[in-house]
C-alpha positions as CSV (number, residue, x, y, z in Angstrom):
1,M,49.1,44.7,7.1
2,R,49.6,42.0,4.5
3,T,52.8,40.8,6.3
4,I,50.9,40.4,9.5
5,F,48.8,37.7,7.9
6,T,51.5,36.2,5.7
7,L,54.1,35.8,8.3
8,P,52.2,33.4,10.6
9,L,51.2,31.4,7.5
10,S,54.7,31.1,6.2
11,L,56.1,30.2,9.6
12,S,53.5,27.5,10.1
13,I,54.5,26.0,6.7
14,I,58.2,26.1,7.5
15,F,58.0,24.8,11.0
16,T,55.6,21.9,10.7
17,A,55.4,19.2,13.3
18,F,57.0,15.9,12.5
19,G,55.8,14.0,15.6
20,Q,53.5,11.7,13.6
21,R,54.5,8.7,11.7
22,H,55.1,9.2,8.0
23,E,52.9,6.4,6.8
24,R,49.2,7.1,7.1
25,L,47.3,4.2,8.5
26,S,43.6,4.2,7.7
27,P,41.2,3.4,10.4
28,Y,39.0,1.6,7.9
29,K,39.5,-1.9,6.6
30,L,38.2,-2.1,3.1
31,N,37.5,-5.3,1.2
32,K,37.3,-4.2,-2.4
33,K,35.6,-7.4,-3.5
34,I,32.6,-6.6,-1.3
35,D,32.7,-2.8,-0.9
36,V,33.0,-1.8,-4.5
37,P,29.9,-3.8,-5.7
38,L,27.9,-2.6,-2.7
39,A,28.8,1.0,-3.4
40,V,27.9,0.6,-7.1
41,A,24.6,-1.1,-6.3
42,G,23.7,1.6,-3.8
43,A,24.5,4.3,-6.3
44,A,22.4,2.5,-8.9
45,V,19.4,2.1,-6.5
46,T,19.6,5.8,-5.6
47,A,19.8,6.8,-9.3
48,Y,16.7,4.6,-10.0
49,G,14.9,6.2,-7.1
50,F,15.6,9.7,-8.4
51,Y,14.5,8.6,-11.9
52,R,11.2,7.3,-10.4
53,L,10.7,10.6,-8.6
54,T,11.2,12.6,-11.7
55,Q,8.7,10.5,-13.6
56,K,5.9,11.0,-11.0
57,S,3.1,13.3,-12.1
58,D,2.7,16.6,-10.3
59,S,0.0,17.0,-7.7
60,D,-3.0,19.0,-8.7
61,S,-3.5,22.0,-6.3
62,L,-7.3,21.7,-6.6
63,E,-7.1,18.0,-5.5
64,I,-4.9,19.0,-2.5
65,V,-7.3,21.8,-1.4
66,N,-10.3,19.4,-1.6
67,L,-8.7,16.7,0.6
68,N,-11.0,15.6,3.4
69,Y,-8.7,15.1,6.5
70,Q,-11.3,13.1,8.4
71,N,-11.9,10.4,5.7
72,D,-9.4,8.1,4.1
73,D,-8.2,10.8,1.6
74,V,-5.2,11.4,4.0
75,S,-3.4,8.6,5.7
76,R,-4.1,8.3,9.4
77,I,-0.6,9.3,10.6
78,N,-0.7,12.5,8.6
79,R,-4.1,13.8,9.7
80,N,-2.6,16.0,12.4
81,G,-0.8,18.0,9.7
82,G,-4.1,19.3,8.5
83,P,-4.8,22.9,7.9
84,R,-4.9,24.6,11.3
85,Y,-4.5,28.3,11.4
86,S,-4.9,30.6,14.4
87,E,-4.4,34.3,14.2
88,S,-3.5,34.5,17.9
89,A,-1.0,31.7,17.7
90,S,0.6,33.3,14.7
91,K,0.9,36.6,16.5
92,T,2.4,35.0,19.6
93,S,4.8,33.1,17.5
94,E,6.0,36.2,15.8
95,I,6.4,38.1,19.1
96,L,8.5,35.3,20.5
97,F,10.5,34.9,17.3
98,Y,11.3,38.5,16.8
99,G,11.8,39.1,20.5
100,Y,14.5,36.4,20.7
101,M,16.3,37.4,17.5
102,P,18.5,40.2,19.1
103,L,19.5,38.0,22.1
104,P,22.8,36.8,20.6
105,F,23.8,40.4,20.0
106,W,22.7,41.4,23.5
107,Y,24.7,38.6,25.0
108,Y,27.7,39.6,23.0
109,W,27.3,43.3,24.1
110,I,27.0,42.2,27.8
111,I,30.1,39.9,27.6
112,T,32.2,42.4,25.7
113,F,31.3,45.7,27.3
114,G,29.4,44.7,30.5
115,E,30.5,44.2,34.0
116,I,31.6,40.6,33.4
117,R,34.9,41.8,31.8
118,A,35.4,44.7,34.2
119,E,37.9,42.9,36.3
């Protein structure tokens, strides 16, 4: 069994294709005088941003629970994300989710053992 897997691997290593040119031409044209400082500056700004995020204080859960979504406690664009919970919507969502979970396996079964491959 081991030779079945190692034989194609060894043959693909021995008989490699030499149709391409030996020099590798890059599709990118880099100007090191411009690109290196830009990359370093981008990395520095990203590191500073992560530093600022770690220095931020944690949100108090009591403050989040007591937010009033109708006033200016929450920005206008985020007001639709307010707490909406519907038991019937949750039940319907679960039925659809768990109902569609076995579909890939069903399709595989039909394609593999069904009448499609019977010819």
